[in-house]
KEGU-523451 format. One record per atom (N, C-alpha, C): residue in one letter; x, y, z. Coordinates in steps of 0.05 Angstrom, whole numbers, plus 5000, padded with zeros to 4 digits. Example, Ala and Ser with C-alpha at 12.3 -4.5 7.8 and 13.67 -1.06 7.14 Angstrom:
BEGIN
A526448865156;A524649105156;A526449345156;S525749555142;S527349795143;S525850015157;
***
This chain:
BEGIN
M309234383798;M308134343771;M308634063761;W311033953766;W311633693756;W309733483768;R309033513793;R307333313806;R304533323794;V303633563785;V301033573772;V301133433745;F303333463731;F303733323705;F303633023710;R304932933732;R304932653738;R302132553744;L300532713759;L297832643765;L296232613739;A296532803721;A295032803696;A295932573679;A298532513678;A299532293662;A298432023671;R298431983697;R297331733708;R294331713703;A292931943705;A290031943700;A289431883671;A291231973653;A290831923624;A290731633617;V292031463634;V291931173630;V290131043651;W288431203663;W286331113682;W287630993707;R289531133718;R290731053743;R290631283763;T289931223788;T289831423808;T292631473820;T292931693835;T295431763847;T294931783877;S296431633892;S295931623921;S296831873935;D298932003926;D300032243939;D299632483922;A297132523913;A296432753895;A297133013908;P298433193894;P299233453906;P296833643907;L297133843924;L295234063926;L296634313917;V295834423895;V297134663884;V295334903886;G296435143881;G294935383884;G294235513858;L293335763859;L292435903836;L294535953815;P297136013823;P299136063802;P299535823783;V299535583794;V299735343777;V297435323758;L295035373769;L292635353752;L292735563729;L293535803736;L293736013715;L295835933694;G298035813703;G300135723684;G299035513665;C297535323676;C296335113659;C294335233640;A292835423649;A290835553631;A292235693608;I294435823614;I295935963593;I297035763572;V297935533582;V298835323564;V296635233545;V294235193557;V291935113541;V291335313519;A291335573527;A290735783508;A292835793486;M295335763492;M297435763472;M297235533453;V296635293464;V296235053447;V293835093428;R291635193438;R289235233422;R289835433399;I291135643406;I291835853386;I293635733365;G295635573374;G297535443355;G296035253336;L294235093347;L292734913330;L290935053310;E289735283319;E288135443300;E289835563278;L292335643285;L294135743264;L294835523244;L295335283255;L295935063237;L293634993218;A291235013229;A288834953212;A288435173191;A288935423199;A288535643180;A290635643158;G293035553165;G295235543145;G296635803140;S295936013155;S297236273151;S296636463174;W298636603183;W298236793205;W296737043195;H296637083168;H295137303157;H292137273162;A291237033169;A288436993175;A287737073204;F289537223217;F289137303245;F286537453249;N285037373270;N282537503277;N282737593306;P283037853311;P283437943339;P281237873358;Y278837843347;Y276537773365;Y276837493375;G278437333362;G278937053371;G280437043397;L282137243403;L283537253429;L281537273452;N279537453448;N277437473468;N275937213472;A275437073449;A273936823451;A275536613466;V278136603462;V279836403476;V279736453506;V280036703514;V280036773543;V277336713555;A275136793540;A272436753550;A271836453553;W272636293533;W272236003535;W273535883558;L276135943562;L277535833585;L276335913611;A275536163614;A274336253639;A271736103644;I270036073623;I267535933627;I267935643633;E269835513619;E270335233623;E271335183652;L273135343661;L274235313688;L272135373709;A270435573704;A268335643723;A266335423725;V265535303702;V263635083702;V264834843716;A267334783710;A268634543722;A268934583752;A269434823761;A269834873790;A267334793806;L264934803794;L262534743807;L262334443814;F263834273800;F263733993804;F266033873820;V267734053829;V270133963844;V270134093872;R270733933892;R270734043920;R272934253923;P272534453940;P274434673942;P277334583950;T277634383967;T280234303976;T282134223954;G281134093934;G282834003912;G282234133886;R280834363887;R279734483862;R282034573843;A284034723853;A286134823836;A287734593823;T288134383839;T289634143829;T288034003807;A285433963812;A283733823793;A283433983767;L283134243769;L282834403745;L285534423730;S287734423744;S290334423731;S290734163715;A290133943728;A290333683714;A288433663690;M286033773694;M284133773672;M285233943648;S286534163654;S287734323633;S289834163617;I291534013632;I293533853619;I292333633602;L290133513612;L288733313596;L287533443571;W286533683572;W285533823549;W287733853528;V290033943537;V292333973518;V292933713504;A293133503520;A293733233509;A291633153488;A289133173496;A286933083478;A286833243453;E287033513455;E286833673431;E289233643413;S291533603424;S293933553408;S293833283394;I292833083407;I292632813394;I290632823372;V288332943376;V286232963355;V287333113331;A288733343337;A289833503315;A291933343299;A293633193314;A295733033301;A294432823283;I292332693292;I290932503275;I289732633250;R288532863255;R287133003232;R289133083211;F291533173219;F293433273199;F295233043189;A295632833205;A297432623197;A296232433177;V293632373181;V292432173163;V292532263133;P291832513126;P292032583098;P294932573087;L296932613105;L299732603096;L300732323093;L300132153113;L301231883114;L299531683098;A296931733097;A295131553083;A293031713068;P293831843046;P291932013032;P289531863022;A289931613014;A287631463004;A285531413026;A286531353050;A284731303072;A283231563080;A284731793078;A283432043085;A281132113067;L281232023042;L279132083023;L276931863022;S277431653037;S275431433036;S272831503049;A270731373039;A268031423051;A267931343080;F269431133087;F269431043115;F270531253134;W272831373127;W274131563144;W272431823147;N271031893126;N269432133126;N266532093133;S265831853141;S263031783148;S262231893175;T259631923179;T258632013205;T259131803227;I259031553219;I259431333239;I262331353250;T264231393233;T267031423242;T267331663261;A266131883254;A266232123271;A264932073298;V262731933298;V261331873323;V262931683341;V264131483328;V265831293344;V268231433356;I269631603341;I271931753351;I271031933374;F268732073370;F267732243391;F267132093416;A265831863413;A265031703437;A267531593451;V269531513437;V272031423449;V273331643465;A273431883453;A274632113466;A273132183492;V270432173491;V268832243514;V269332033536;G269231783529;G269731573549;G272431593562;W274531643545;W277131673556;W277331913576;W276132143568;W276232373585;W274832333611;V272432213610;V270932163635;V272531983653;G273731773642;G275431593658;G277831733670;A279131893654;A281532033664;A280832233686;M278732383682;M277932583703;M276932443728;T275732203724;T274832053748;T277331983765;C279531893752;C281931833766;C283132073780;V282932313767;V284032553779;V282432613804;V279832603803;V278132673826;V278432463848;Q278632213841;Q278932003861;Q281632023875;S283632133861;S286232173874;S286132393895;L284132563894;L283932783912;L281732753933;E279732573928;E277532533946;E277032243951;L276032173975;L275331903982;L272331863977;Q271731803952;Q268931763944;Q268831503927;S266431383926;S266131143910;S266531203881;R267631003866;R268131043838;R265631103822;L263430973829;L260931013814;L259931293818;F260131393843;F259231663849;F260931873833;V263531833833;V265332023819;V264832013789;I264431773778;I263931743749;I261431903742;G259331883758;G256932033753;G257332333754;R259032423773;R259532703775;R261232803752;I263132653743;I264832733720;I263132723695;A261332533692;A259632523668;A257932783667;A256932863690;A255333113691;A257033353685;L259633343694;L261433563688;L261833573657;W262233343645;W262733343616;W260333463601;L257933383610;L255533493597;L255333793600;A256033893624;A256034183628;A258034323611;L260434213608;L262534333591;L261634323562;F260434093554;F259534073526;F257434283520;A255634323538;A253534523534;A254734803532;A256634863550;A257935123549;A259435173523;N260934973514;N262435003489;N260635013465;A258434883466;A256634873443;A254935123440;L254435263462;L252635483461;L253935763462;V256435773472;V257836033473;V258836103445;P258436363436;P259436443410;P262336383406;H263036313381;H265736213376;H267036383354;A269636453358;A271136593337;A274036503340;P275136353320;P277936263322;P279836503319;V282236473331;V284236683329;V285336703301;F285436473287;F286236473259;F284036333243;L283036463224;L280636363209;L281536173187;P280735923188;P281335743165;P279835823140;P280735733117;P279535823092;P276535743090;D275835523102;D273035423100;D271335503124;F272235693140;F270835753165;F268135893158;D266035793169;D263335913167;D262235953195;V262036203203;V261136253230;V258336133236;H256736103215;H254035993219;H254135703228;N256335563223;N256535283230;N258535233252;A259535443265;A261635413284;A260735253309;N258435303319;N257335133340;N254235193342;W252935073361;W250035083362;W249135373364;W250535543380;W249635813383;W249535963357;E251635923340;E251636063315;E249535953296;V249135693297;V247035573279;V244335693286;L243635713312;L241135833319;L241036133313;H243336263318;H243536553313;H243136603283;A244336443266;A244136483238;A241236443228;Y239836253242;Y237136203233;Y235236433240;Y235736553263;Y233836763272;Y234837043267;Q237437073260;Q238537333257;Q239937363230;N240037603220;N241637653196;N244337753205;E246137813185;E248837883192;E249138143207;D247138313207;D247338563222;D245938553249;G244938313256;G243738283282;G240738323282;G239538383259;G236638423258;G235338153255;T232638153253;T231237903250;T231737783222;R231537523221;R232037393196;R229937483175;A230837523151;A228937613130;A226737413126;S224337513126;S221937343122;S221537313092;P219937123083;P219337093055;P218237353043;R216637493058;R215537743048;R217737953044;E219537973063;E221738163060;E223538083036;I224037823032;I225637733009;I224237812984;A221637772983;A220037852959;A220238152954;Q220238312975;Q220438602971;Q223238672960;I225238542971;I227938592961;I228138522931;E227138292924;E227238212896;E225638402878;K223338492888;K221738682873;K223138942867;A224939022885;A226439272881;A228739252862;Q229539012854;Q231938982838;Q231839112811;P229739072795;P229739202768;P230139502769;E228839632789;E229139922791;E231940002799;L233139852818;L235939912826;L237839872803;L237439652788;L239239602766;L238939812744;Q236539892739;Q236040102719;Q237340362727;A237340422753;A238640672762;A241740652757;E242840422761;E245740382756;E246340422726;I244740302709;I245140322681;I244740602671;A242740742682;A242141022673;A244541212677;R246241142696;R248541312702;R250841272682;L250641062666;L252841012647;L253141232626;A255541312621;A256041502599;A255541362572;P254541502552;P254041362526;P256541292512;Q256241102494;Q258541012477;Q259241232457;R261841272452;R262741482434;R263641352408;K262541442386;K263141342360;K266041392353;G267441192343;G270141222334;G272141212357;V271241162382;V273041142405;V272540882419;T274740752427;T274440502442;T273840572471;D271340532479;D270540592507;D270940332523;V271340372549;V271640142567;V269540162589;Y267939942591;Y265839922611;Y266639722632;A265639752656;A266439572678;A263939472692;L264039222700;L261939102716;L263338972741;G262639072765;G263938972789;G261938812805;V262738572815;V261038392830;V262338322857;A261038402879;A261938322906;A259838122916;G260637862919;G258637662922;G257837582950;W259637632970;W259137522997;W258237743016;A255837713027;A254637933043;A255837973070;E256837753082;E257537763111;E260337863117;Q262037903096;Q264738003101;Q265138243083;D265638473096;D265938723081;D268538743065;V270338553069;V272838563054;V272238553024;F270238413015;F269638392987;F268438652976;L266838782991;L265839052983;L268139242981;K269939243001;K272239423000;K274039352977;E274539092972;E276239022950;E275039102923;L272439072920;L271139152895;L271539442890;D271039612910;D271339902906;D274239972901;G276039852916;G278939902912;G279939802886;G278939562877;G279839452851;G278839622828;L276339712829;L275339882808;L276740152807;A277540252830;A279140502831;A281840462818;S283140232823;S285740182811;S285440152780;I283340012772;I282939982743;I282440252730;A280940422744;A280340692734;A282940852730;G285040782744;G287640922741;G289040862715;I288240642702;I289640572677;I287640552653;L285040532659;L283040512638;L280840702643;P279640822623;P277641032627;P274840912633;I274540802657;I271940682664;I270240872681;K271241112687;K269641302702;K267041362688;E264841352702;E262141392691;E261241172672;R262740952672;R262040732655;R262240472671;T261440482697;T261640262715;T258940192728;V258439932729;V256039832743;V257039642765;R255739672789;R256539492811;R254139322820;L254639072826;L252738892838;L253938802865;I252538852887;I253738812913;I251738672932;N252838472946;N251238342967;N252238442993;S250838623005;S251538743031;S249138883043;R248838863069;R246639003082;R246939303079;E249439393077;E249939683075;E248839803050;T248639643028;T247839753002;T245239632992;L243839493010;L241439343001;L239339522988;G239039772997;G237039942986;G238040132964;T240640122958;T241740312939;T243140182915;V244039942918;V245539802897;V244339532891;P244039462866;P242839192860;P244438962871;L243138752878;L244438512888;L246138372867;A248138232877;A249738062859;A248337782858;S246437762840;S245037502836;S245437422807;P245037162801;P245237082773;P243437242754;R240937292763;R239137442746;R240137722741;N241137862763;N242138132759;N244638132743;F246337922746;F248737912730;F248137902700;A246237722693;A245537702665;A244237962655;A242538082672;A241238322664;A243138552661;A245138572678;A247138782677;A248838752652;V249738512646;V251338462621;V249638542597;H247138472597;H245338532574;H245038842571;A244638972594;A244239262593;A246839412584;I249139322595;I251639442586;I252039392556;G251439142548;G251739082519;G250039262501;D247639352511;D245939532496;D247139802493;V248739882513;V249940152513;V252540162496;M254139962499;M256839952487;M256739862457;D258939902443;D259339792417;D260639522422;K259139302418;K260039032426;K262438942410;D262839042386;D265038962369;D267539142373;E267239362386;E269439552388;E270239612417;D268239642435;D268839712463;D269739472479;I270639522503;I271739312521;I270139312547;L269539072556;L268239032582;L270238912602;V270539042625;V272138942647;V270238832668;L270538572674;L268838442694;L270538372718;L270038492741;L271538442766;L269638302785;M270438062795;M268737912813;M270437832838;T269337882861;T270737822886;T268737702907;S269437472917;S267737332937;S269237082946;H267836912961;H268736642966;H268236482940;G269536252938;G269136072916;G269635782923;D268635612907;D269135322910;D269635202883;E269834942882;E270634812857;E268234802837;R266034912845;R263734922826;R263335202815;G264135412830;G263635672820;G264235892840;F263136132834;F263536372849;F261136422867;A261536452893;A259436452913;A257936722913;L255236702912;L253436932914;L251636882938;Q251937052959;Q250337022983;Q248137232982;I245737152975;I243537342972;I241437282994;P239637463000;P237637413021;P236137153015;G236236973034;G234736723031;G236336483021;S238636533009;S240136302999;S242936382991;T244636182986;T247336212976;T247636032952;I248336142929;I248535992905;I251136052891;D251835882871;D254335922856;D253636042829;L255336232820;L255336322793;L257636172779;T256935992761;T258935812750;T260435932727;P262735832720;P264335932697;P262735912671;D261235692667;D259735662643;D257535872641;Q256335952664;Q254336162664;Q255536422655;V257836492667;V259136742660;V259936742630;A261136532621;A262036512593;A259636532574;S257536382580;S255236372561;S253836642561;T253736782584;T252437042586;T253937242568;L256637252571;L258237432555;L258037362525;D258237102519;D258137012491;D255437072478;S253337012492;S250637052481;S250037352476;E251337522492;E250937802489;E252637912466;G254537762458;G256237842435;G258338042442;I259138062467;I261238252475;I263938122468;K265338242449;K267738122438;K270138142456;Y270738382466;Y273138422481;Y272538432511;R273838252527;R273238232556;R275738202572;V275838342594;V277838302615;V276238192639;V276837942647;V275437812670;V277437762692;I276937872715;I278637842739;I276937722761;V277837482771;V276237342791;V278037302816;S277237432837;S278737412863;S277037232881;A277736972882;A276236782898;A277936522899;C277336352918;C278536082919;C277635932894;F279435762884;F278935582861;F278135732836;A278935992834;A278036162812;A279136072785;G281235902785;G282335802760;G280335652743;I278035562755;I276035422739;I274735602718;F275235872720;F274136052701;F275736082675;L278235982675;L279936012651;L278935852627;P278435592630;P277735432605;P275435542589;P273135612601;P270935702584;P271135992574;L273036142585;L273236422578;L275636492559;R277736332560;R280136402545;R279636402515;N280636622503;N280736642473;N282536882467;D283036932441;D284837152433;D283837422441;N281237452446;N280137722452;N279537762482;T280537582498;T279937592527;T282337572544;I282437732566;I284337702587;I282937582611;V283937362622;V282837242646;V284937232667;I284437342691;I286337342713;I284837232738;T286037042751;T284736912774;T286636912798;A285436922822;A287036932847;A288236662854;A287236442842;A288236172848;A287736002824;D288935762825;D288435572804;D285835412810;A285135222794;A282635082797;A282534892821;K284734842834;K284834652856;K285734772882;S286135032883;S287335152907;S285635382918;T285935432944;T284635662956;T286435902954;S285236132956;S286636382959;S286336472988;F287636702995;F287736773024;F287037063028;G286437133053;G286137413061;G283237513063;C281237333064;C278537433066;C277537443095;A279337513113;A278537533141;A277037793147;P275437793168;P274038043175;P275938273181;E275038513175;E276438763180;E278738813160;R279338633141;R281338683122;R280238863099;D282039013086;D281239183064;D281639033037;W283338833037;W283938693013;W284338393019;T283838223000;T284837953001;T287837962993;Y289237742996;Y292037732987;Y292237812958;F290537692941;F290737752913;F290038042907;G287938142919;G287238422915;G289438612923;D290638562946;D292838732956;D295138732936;A295938482928;A298238462910;A297738572882;F295438512871;F294838582843;F293938872841;F291738952855;F290639212852;F292239432866;R292839382892;R294039592908;R297039622902;Q298439412897;Q301339432895;Q302439392867;S300739322848;S301839262821;S300539412798;L297939462799;L296439572777;L296439882779;H298440002768;H298740302769;H299140412741;P298640672737;P299140792711;P302040732702;G302440662677;G305040592667;G305540292665;T303640132676;T303939842674;T301539742658;D301539482652;D299339352639;D298439112655;F296338972646;F295338752662;F297338522664;E298838472643;E300738252643;E303038302663;N304238542662;N306438602681;N305338622709;A303038732713;A301838752739;A301338472751;F300338292735;F299838022744;F302437882752;E304537912736;E307037782742;E308237892768;H308038152772;H309038272797;H307338172821;A304738162818;A302938072839;A303437772845;R303837612824;R304337322828;R306837282845;I308937432839;I311437402855;I311037492884;L309537712888;L309037802915;L307437582931;I305337482919;I303737282932;I305337032938;H307036942919;H308736712924;H310536752948;G311636992950;G313437052973;G311937052999;W309537172999;W307937173024;W307236893033;E306436723014;E305736453020;E308136283030;L310436333019;L312836203029;L313436283058;M313136533064;M313636623091;M311636513110;D309136473101;D307036363118;D306936063118;H308635933102;H308635643099;H305835553091;A304535713073;A301835653064;A301935503037;Q299935343033;Q299735203007;Q299435402985;P301035392964;P300935592942;P298135612930;S297235862925;S294635902912;S294935892882;N297335932871;N297935922843;N296036092826;P296136352828;P294536532811;P295036462782;Q292836482766;Q292936412738;Q292236642721;A293136642695;A292336852677;A292636752648;Q291036862631;Q291236822602;Q290837092589;F292637162571;F292637422559;F292137402529;G289737452520;G289137432491;G290637642476;P292237562456;P293937762442;P292337982428;A290037922417;A288438122403;A287638342423;L286838272447;L286038462467;L288538612478;I290738482480;I293238612489;I293838842470;N293738792444;N294338992424;N292339222424;K289739152430;K287739352430;K287939542454;L288839422477;L289139582501;L291639762501;A293639692485;A296239832486;A296040132483;P294640232463;P294440532461;P292840662483;I290840512494;I289340622516;I291040642541;L292640442547;L294440442570;L296540662567;A297540692542;A299640892538;A298441172542;A295941212533;A294641472537;A294341532567;A293641332583;A293341372612;A296041442624;Q298141312615;Q300841372626;Q301641662620;N301141742595;N301842022587;N300242222602;A297742162607;A296042342622;A296942372651;G298142162662;G299042172689;G301742302693;Q303142362671;Q305842472674;Q305742772676;
***
């Protein structure tokens, strides 16, 4: 093994090795395992948390290595194949580690440079990519020349062809990281996903045509009216509580699960049964539940406002999706748009709904506090205005915030303020264990609404005893 490392190290500085070793399959398998471990480690570092674990990523790592080694084997003669592939694996480890070190070190050591237009420009990326390709071709040329007596020009051509073949394989094979970074978008992972996203929808069917999108939009008023028709009427002299749930991202069912779980938890402390409207972006509910679109959001708030007593009753708004520093993401057929904090605030204000509980489970959700906070409103967010939240990986039932707040904290006998404080402590502990950047959940508790909710919460606690 040491002699293979020496071969790779000399090749890394473009020097051949006169006494190159010939190794067997065990050494090659060992090098492949090292490559897999390094790649998984770098993906964990990029994700920032082991809770972003994606089991399908393990299959992807194994498949990628197998394909890369199989493709590379076609360009190396059998006598030195195991040695060349072992050295190539070591060079992969070196290259990927150096690139990752640069990517993570620059923001830490030179934050101003990391934010500069030059560092983030396409030209800089192309130059770095070209340097890396040139270095790799030169290094692999030295590896092959150490094992075969061929002219340098001939070997350079063969290695350049090898690189193109590996590039094509990596660009076209489906990709899934073992740990999903917060900004991971499968549609942009590589060329295969870009093409797949263009021609396919998230369930594997054909991409929605303009005619199909028009049909979906045409069905929305009827679907929304059916949701509203199921609402129980407002009761005179009683403070009723209505709920509007929004699951914004169609391609990950964690948001649909969290919406249903969160509404169930709220129903345990507030009487929202038969007074709940849901807006969901999911192929599973496309024909039965109205979409979470800005138009449907405004229409739903208006319709609920017509049913409730706007000066007496309470509206609970639960929103769960991805988010960015502009707003709350809504992925609808044909496009992805943001529902901004100002849109939410102006919709509620223009409708004249006085008492509101607004819970936003999304990255950067703290941007919703400034336009919504007042004495009659409770606002609870999964993160502050500058931070991401965690836990929106495939196959999960909750995000971190949803798990901590709804599942583990919001129970009969508690209130929103105590539940939030308990959830905040849980999340802080999880993030410390994961060495993750704090999400800093935020909240504002309007005193007038706190007093109004107190007898309702007490009644729920007594009913549960």
